[in-house]
Structure formats: structure tokens, C-alpha cells
N, C-alpha and C positions, 0 to 999 in steps of 0.2 A: 602550445594554443593558444592561436590568436586571442585577446584580451577581449576583439572588439564582439566576436560570438555572443548571443543571446543565448537566455534560458527558455522555459519549456515554452513550445508554439501555444497551448492551450491558455496560454493567461493571456493573448494577443485580445481575445474576445471578455467584454469585461460585462459583469455583474453587476443588479442593483444593490446598492448599500441599506443597511440595517439598522437600526438602534442599539444602546448599550441596553439593558435589563435597568430599570430605572425605579421600577415597584414592586410590591409582593403580588406575585399571582396565584390563583387557582384552574388547572387544568387534569385532564383526564389522562395524558400521558406527557413525560416529558422526554424530551432527545437531547442526547448529548454527544454532538459532535456535527458537525454542517460540511459533509465530503457526499458520495453521492450515497451511500445506506441511510448516512442522519435525511437527506432531502427525499428519496425515493419513500422512506416509512413515512416522512412528515404527510407526504404528498399521497401514499395509501390509505392512511388512517385519516385524514381529512375529508377525503372521499366517505368515506365509509360516517360523518358525522362524528369522528371523535374530535373531542379539544386536545389541541398541541400546543404545546413550545419547545421550539427547535433553537438550542443556543449555540453557538460555537466564540470560542476563544478568541478568535482572532478575526478574517474574513474567511468567508462561504466559500469552500472547494478551493481553496487554496495549497492545500496542504498536500498531501499525494495523490485525490482525485485531483490536483490540477499536473502531477507529473507523472501520468500515466503514461502507457503507449497505447492503451485504448484496442488493444486486441479485444473483440467476442468470441469468447471458443469456448465448447462445452466440454475439448479437449484437456484436461489437467496435466498439470508440473508432474504428479505422480503419474506414471506411468499406467495406461488400465493393465497390462497381466501382471502386474504389481498389485494392484485395488483388487483384485480378485482373487492372487494368492491369500491378500492380508485380511480381505473382508468379507469375500465370500463373489460368486458370481452376480449375486442380486442387488449388493451394495455396491458395486462394479457401475452395473448400467445404471443403479438410483440416481448416483452420483453424475454423472455423466448426462443422464435424463433431465436433473437440475439445472444444469447448465442450458442445454437446450432450451428450456421452458423460459430459461431468465433471459436470452436474446430475445426468443418471441414475444417476451414480455416489452421488452425494450420498444423495441418496432413498434407495438401496441398502443405503449405510452406516446410515441413519438406520433401516431397517427392520432390521437386521441387527443393533443393538445395543439396538432400543428408545429412544433418543434418543427425549425429549421437546424438539425443536430446534424444532416450529413449524412446520415443511417444507411448503410449502401452494404449487402449480400455478398458475400466474398466467397473464395476457398481459404481453407489454410491447407498446410502443409508442415508436416513432420518431416524431415529427412535428416540421413547420415551428417557430419558435420565437413562441410565447405574444404578441399584438402585433407582430409583423414583416410584411412584407410575404412571403406565399408562395409569389410569382413565383419568388423568388432561388431558394429550395429545391427547390422540385418539383419539377423536372423531374430531377436527384439523386436525391430519394425514389423517384422512378417507375422509376429505374433500377434501386434497389437492388433493390425489388419483385420485376420482373423477375426480374432474376437469381435471386434466393433460389428464388422458385417456381419457375424452370428447375430449381434446383441441388436441389428436391425439399422444402426447410423449407417447414410450413406457415403460409404469409405472404398477409395480405388488404391489397390499398390501401383507402384511406379517404380521398374526397373530405373527410370534415369527421368527425373526429374530436370528439364530442358535448361531454367536459368543456372541451379548449384550444379549439373552434373553431377547427382548423388540419387541412391534411391529415396523414396521418401512414400507418404501415404496421403493421399488428397483427400479432405474431409468437406464434402459440398455443406453449404449455407451456415458458413460464419457471418461473420461482422465485423465493422468497425462504424466508429462514430465522431462525434465533436463533443465531448463529455461535458465541456461548459456551457455552448449551445444548448447542448439535453436539458440540464438542468436549468439553466436561466427560463425555459419555458414552466418549467415545475412548481417555481416561488410564486408566481402570482397567484396561481391558482390553490395552492396553501393559503394564501392569506385571503382569497376570497370567499374558501369554506371555515373561514373564522382559527387559524391557524395564528397564531404570532410566531412570531421568525425575531433574534437577538444576535448582533454581533458584538465584538469586541465584552464578551460573558462569560467568565469564566464558571464554570460547574466548582463546587470548595465540598461539596461533601453533601450526607442526606440521612437522616436519622430513619432509623428501621424503623422503629413504632409507629412514627406519623405522617411518615415516608414525605416529610417536606426536607427540600434540597436548598441550599443556601450556595445562591447563585448571585453573583456581581453584589455580597451585600445584602442581599436581598432571599427572599424565601419564597421557593413555588414550591406548593403543596399538589399532591398528584394522587391519581389510582394507580400509575405502572413509571416503570425508568428505563428506556431503552439506552443502553452506551456504546455509541456508533462513532467510537475514536478510532479507527483502525488498531491500534494495542490498547486495551481495555483499561480504565482507569480504576480506581479502587472500590469506588461503588458502595454496596452494603458491606463488602467481605473481610473488611479491615484486615489489618497489613499481613497479617500471615497468610490469611486464603488469599489474597490477591499475590503474595509474592511465591505460594506455591503456586498458583493456578500460571504462573510468567516463566515455570520452570519447564511446561510443555509447549512454549512459543520461544522462534530464535529469529532476530532482526536483520535483515543483508539489506545492502543497500545494491540498488542496479544502477548502470551508468549507460545513460543514454545520447544519440546522436540524429540531429536533424541533418538529413542531407538532402542536395536537389541534385537530379537525373537529368540527362535529356531526354525529351519524351522519347516513349516506344520501352525503353530499356528493358523493362518487366512487365509482365503482367500487373491487374490490380492485381492485388492478394497480399494475405500471412503466408509469414516463414517461420521455423525454428528448428533449431537440431534435438540433435538426439545426446550431448554431451549435458556435462553437471559439473557448471552450472550451464544453462544455453545458452546459444544466441539467437538472436528472436529480428525480424523484420518486418515492417508495416510496410505498403507499397499504396501510393493512392498517384492518382493522375490530376493535374492542374493543365491550366489554358497552354499553356504553351511548354511544359516540361513534367515530370514527375518529381514526388515526393517524398521521400525515404524516410522512416524512423529505425535506425539499427542501434542493439543494444546486447547489456549482458555483464561481463566480468563482475559477476555479482561476488561481493564481500560482506561478510559481517560489519555490521557497524561501526567504525570508531576500529576497526583494527587493520585499516590500508594504513601504509606511513606515509605515501602522497598520492592524494586523492587527485591531482593533475598528471602522474604518470599514468594511471587509470587510461583515463579519457585519451590521453596521448595512444598505451598500446589499442585502446581502439577505434582509434581512426584510422590505424596503421593496419588494423584488422580489416577495417569496412572499406577501403584502400585496398587492399589482397582482391577480397571480394567482387567491389565496385572498383575499379581503377580511377572513373571517370566519375566518383561521386564529390560534393561539392560541401563540404560541411559549412553550415549556417547557427547552426544550436547547439546546446550540450546542455543537460541539467542529469538530477540526480532521484530517484524514486526508492522508496523503502518496500520491501514485501517482510510480510510476516509470515513465517511458516509456524508446522505445529507438526509435534514429535513422532504425529504418524503419519501425516498426509493429505489430511481431511479437514477444513474447516472446525472452529467450533460458533457454533448460532441454539441459543437457546437460552433460559434460564438459568443464571450464575446462584442466583438467590430467589428466593420468594418473591414474585413481582419486581421481579431486576432481570431484565434481557441482555447479554452480550453479543456480541460478532467480530470475529476476529479469526487469524491465520489463512487468510484466502491464497495467500502462495502467490501464485501467477494468474488467480483468476478474479481481480478485487471485482470488478466490476458486473460479473456473473453471480459470484458471490456473493455482493455487496446488495442486488436486488431482490436475491431470491431469500436472502435476512431481513430485509424487509418484508417481504412475505410471508416468512415466517413470524415475526413479532406480531404483524395487524393481525395474524392468526392465535397468535397465543395469545395476546388481550383479548379479542372476540371469544374466543373456548373456542373454535375451529378447530379441527384434526387436521394435521398436514403430513404430509407424507414422509417428506424428509428429518420430523421432529427425532426420532430414535437414533438415525445416523448420524447428523451433527450434533447430538447433544454432549452437553460441556463440561458432564460430570464421567463420561470415561477417562479412563484409570491411564496414568502416565504407562509408559513400557510400553503401549499398545501399537510402536511404530517398532518394534525390537530395543532390547535393553542398552546395545553399543550405541544406538543413535541417541539416545535421551543421553545417555553419559557422557558423550562428546559432546553434544550441545551444550553441556551444565559446566563441562571443566573450566570455560571459559571466565566464570566468577574468581573462584579461587586466586587463579591463572595471572591474571590481570590483577584483582586488587592485591593482592602480592608483590608481583612483579613491579610494577608502576611506581609503588611508593619507595622500591630499592634502585631504582634506577635515579642516576645524580642527575641538574640539571645545572648549568652551565650558562646558560640566559639569563642575564639583566633588563630591566625595564628596559634601558635604551636599546637594545637589539630590537625590539620589536620594531617593523618598519609600518608603517601609513598602511591602513586597509589588512592589517594581518594580527595573531593573536599567536601567542604563544605560552609557556608554561616555561616561568622564570624565577630565579630566585629575589623574593624580595623583602627584607623589611626580618631576616631570620626565616622566612617560610618557602615553599613553595606554591603559586599561585597560577591562576589563569589573567594572563594581560592582552586589552586586547585595546589597540591603539587606531581611533576611525581618520578617516580622508582630512580632517583637519589637523589632527593630534591629538586629539582628546585621548585619553587613558580612560579605561573601565579597569578594575581590577575587582576578579570574582575569586571565588572558591573553588577551587580545580575538582572538588567531589562532587562527583552526581548528587542528585536531590534523591535517591531512589533508593540503593542501598552502599552508596559510598564510595563507590572504584572510583576514578579518578578520569576527569574527561579528558581527550586528543581532539586539538585541532584541526580540523577541515578544511585544509586548503581553499579545492575549486569550489566548495557551498559555502562559505562564511561562515561556520559553526562550530560549537562544541558537542564534539557528538562520545556516547561512554561505550564504551567496547565491550561492556558486563551484558547490559541487556537492550543496547540501540538507543537509550533516550537521546534527544536530540535540543540541541537550545542555541537561540540566537546570539549573537557577537557579547550582547550584553547579557546576557543571562536567562531570557526568559523563554519561556518551557516552547520547545515549537513541535515537540512531541515526545510521548510519552514511553517507556511506562512510571517514570516524573512527574510529578505533579505539581510540585513547586519549582522555583527560579532557583539556581546558582546565586548562593549569597553571596553580594555586594561587599565588597572589603572598602578600609578609606584608604585612597588614595598615602 
């Protein structure tokens, strides 16, 4: 892959900066996590006159919110007919209606704030895999179309979707937008209504009785806590409760390409197929060309031996489907899946709200989670409270699926400890990381562009699995539960909450 290819397209839009917390505070609600879910929660609550503090350990909207593909669709990763089979038709309709409401809410917020978010309504298309045998997928596709129409959604079954030459279902009134342009418009409104926003401010824990959080060496007393960190932090549950909850989640990395196409090649729309994992395509018009986002090849975080090879295979696949595509960007995003296909959104403990497991619908479920958190704090009824409750038991999605996902922990915990390491510190090139032998033990070594070396423990601080170097994204990734760390050991995403231990060189 060409080293000049840059990362996520969304990061080209700058957000304002905010200070780190430097004093003790008292607020109504503390919101941890500065992505779409956290910022939307702060926005909706501040409009209600609720005193909020929003804290982010890095920069706002720079993690998975900046690594999205920005599809806005009510069509869930868990197919409609499977939702109906597992949870009943009423629950399946409610799940899709939740996404429909979220898209409408995003559109309403764009209008209310005057956000230059490039929000556009477009059709979405679920189709059989390009180049594959439609016969393997078309029956379930027809079933989804019939159910969706029966439930009142605006859908059309198509024997042949022209750009893909495959059978498809067209869903009208889906949407796309620019996530950081959207969130940029919300931030000044939060402050205007008295909300406090802090960056470079890490949440360190909370006392159960006094509801006082330890944040950046200071304290924030609150009446309610919202954990909006993609993969939830420990919060009030403690190690055992948080670990048991983690068994219901699986973290996957999705690989994404941004490419240029000649103008008029495709209609402006969303596309995704029926494979597992599925491929997805987002098309938008530019002044003299088209811009597409293409992705897929999802794999459990930390379990791909060579991430660059994944990008090469994905690029080859894109150019099979769209031979005139010129790749200009590539990036990776993390997707949190659940054991039963539905997200977890609700109280995980008394006065503690969490939101996670959005699968491929991060921005719709993230928006709904913000609405649910607001309603829960204010004591309002919410139609989705019981459907997405966090206390529903594991195995809800089937015993085999639950056991398969959780087999990774013992497998990688033991396997990686038994593997021999032959590389030494001198073998680590500039700008790379390696697991090496040093002073009689295995360590994680990173050498920066200037040749300076950082030595780290190779044990993830979550449950002590051994991290792997992610060559394409320059991170240390844990193959057991998906924690990710910067090259110098700082936490990039959980469930780990502490950095990798630094070792003396």
C-alpha cells in the first residue's frame, strides 16, 4: 500500500480545543466519552437545563467517531427476519423504528443548530454479494423485504440492482452526513447552556455512595453518571461485574478505504451486502468526481497477523467491483458486537447509564442512547428501555454464539505465552513495534522515527492477555477483548483503563 495514502477523511475538519480539568466540580450529570454518543447526550441534556460535565481522555470525536463510514440507516446488522425469530415481531419493528427516529433526530438537530453537516437523504441497498451466487442469499433477502413492507417501511425488492448486477432490497429515506461537522455545531450550544467540556481528562473511577468521580486528579460530584466510551469503562460495577458484562461483547476491527471515482459512475446512495462480515459502500458527489467509502473484511481486534495485507486484499476487491476507483485514504474503525445482536443501552447500576454494542449502527444507536439517557435521568418513560436493557442475560443470542466469542480469552492467553520470540531489540525498525526478547523476558518494544525506544510490558492491563503490534495503525492491540494502546502504551480504547506498564531500557 502506498505510504502516502492518508487516514480518515473526517479528521480534515477541525474541532475547537478544550482545557483539561484543573479544579473540583459539582454537576447534575457527568458524561464520560467525547464521541457522538457523549456529545449528543451533553447537547440534549443541556437543552433541558441539566448541568453537565463532558470529559474525554484524548480529543473530542477523534476515536471511533472519526473512524466511522457515516452510514445512517435503520437497517440493523442483525437481519430483520432473524430479529423477528429471536425477539418477536414487535421487538424487531421497535428496533428498526429506533433507527428511523434517530435519523429523524439527527436531521432535526442539523436544522436547529444550522450545522453544515452535509446531511442528505439517500436510499440504502442491501444486496447479494457482487460476484457471488445470488441463489444462496436471495430467499432471505426476499423475506426481509416482505417483512419490512409488512411492518410499514418504505422498501422495494429489486431482481437486479443495476450498479451491482445483483438482487437487492432498496430502503428509502436513509441518510449520510459529515460526523465532525455535525458535532462541531453542538459544542458551543452545550457551553452556552452552562455545560462544561474537558479534553485530555481521564476518568479514574467513582465512589458508589457519594457519587463522586475521580477525574484527572480532581473530583466531580454528580447525581448521575453516563458512560459513553464505545466499550464501557468499569464504573460502579467493579472488576467482577465489568468482566462478566464484557463476556457479552466482542470487538471487531473494520477496514476502510476512501477512493475517487469519475463523476456519474454510481448513484449517490448507500450499499451493503448479505455476507458475514459484509462489504459496504457509501457514494457521494463532489464537484468534478465522486467520492466512495468502501469497507469490510472485519476481524476480531488483535487477531489479524498482518493488517497491511488486509488493506491490500480490500483494495483488490474494490478494484474488482469498481475498476476505475483510485484509493486515496485508508483507516480502521472498531465495531462492538453483542451476544444477541441488540445493543445494550440503559442503567448498568444505580444512577449509572451505559451505551455499547452498536454493531454497524453506531450513529443511529448512539443518538438513541443519548435520548434514552436524558429520559432516564428526568424520569420520563422511553419506549426502548426494556428492549435494550443491560441486564438481559447472556446466551440470549444462542449458547453457541456466546461460547464461540468467549473462547478467544483462554486460547490467546495460553497460546501467546507459549510462542517463541526470536527477535531482539536491534531488530525493531524505526516507526515500528515488535515483541522481542530483552533482559531475559518478552517485552513490547517500539522505536520512533528518531530511533528512540520505548519498552513496555506486553501484558494488556485488562486481563493480562499479550498484545500484538498492529502494523497498519501503529497500535498495540489485545486479541482477547479488543483493548488498543498507542505505540508508547497509553490507552486508545478499552476495556483496559490503564496504560501498558513502562519498563526501564
